PLY file of the C-alpha trace (Angstrom):
ply
format ascii 1.0
element vertex 65
property float x
property float y
property float z
element edge 64
property int vertex1
property int vertex2
end_header
5.88 -15.93 -10.61
5.77 -14.45 -14.00
6.61 -10.88 -14.94
3.09 -10.47 -16.40
1.58 -11.38 -13.06
3.88 -8.93 -11.22
3.03 -6.06 -13.64
-0.66 -6.89 -13.39
-0.57 -6.88 -9.59
1.35 -3.53 -9.63
-1.16 -2.11 -12.04
-4.05 -3.07 -9.71
-2.25 -1.53 -6.83
-1.78 1.73 -8.68
-5.38 1.78 -9.82
-6.68 1.18 -6.32
-4.50 4.00 -4.92
-5.77 6.33 -7.67
-9.33 5.52 -6.79
-8.74 6.52 -3.17
-7.32 9.81 -4.31
-10.14 10.39 -6.68
-12.92 9.45 -4.23
-11.59 11.09 -1.08
-9.21 13.97 -1.86
-9.89 15.76 1.38
-9.20 12.69 3.54
-6.03 12.03 1.61
-4.87 15.52 2.43
-5.66 14.99 6.11
-3.88 11.72 6.19
-0.77 13.18 4.55
-0.71 16.08 6.92
-1.00 13.59 9.87
1.87 11.59 8.43
4.05 14.73 8.31
3.60 15.16 12.05
4.81 11.56 12.84
8.40 11.13 14.04
10.70 9.24 11.68
10.77 6.25 14.04
6.99 5.79 14.01
6.71 6.36 10.29
9.40 3.70 9.71
7.63 1.28 12.03
4.36 1.92 10.19
6.13 1.38 6.86
7.62 -1.91 7.97
4.29 -3.06 9.29
2.42 -2.34 6.12
5.25 -3.96 4.05
5.10 -7.07 6.16
1.35 -7.22 5.83
1.67 -7.00 2.09
4.27 -9.68 2.02
2.03 -11.94 4.04
-0.84 -11.35 1.62
1.40 -12.32 -1.31
2.46 -15.46 0.62
-1.15 -16.41 1.27
-2.04 -15.75 -2.39
0.77 -17.92 -3.52
-0.41 -20.82 -1.32
-3.98 -20.48 -2.74
-2.75 -20.65 -6.32
0 1
1 2
2 3
3 4
4 5
5 6
6 7
7 8
8 9
9 10
10 11
11 12
12 13
13 14
14 15
15 16
16 17
17 18
18 19
19 20
20 21
21 22
22 23
23 24
24 25
25 26
26 27
27 28
28 29
29 30
30 31
31 32
32 33
33 34
34 35
35 36
36 37
37 38
38 39
39 40
40 41
41 42
42 43
43 44
44 45
45 46
46 47
47 48
48 49
49 50
50 51
51 52
52 53
53 54
54 55
55 56
56 57
57 58
58 59
59 60
60 61
61 62
62 63
63 64
């Protein structure tokens, strides 16, 4: 994996997140408020689940390349 590919993927992730904030600011606030009410254990589990899903996508992408 090249550094350029990693930086490109990171840039795409940041752009996608920015589009969500731009398109749905009220929903983002609601989601962040909901996250504040979650206990640490649930938030940590959610974080691990999302990170695992992301790694699976990267693995699948590397198999397709």
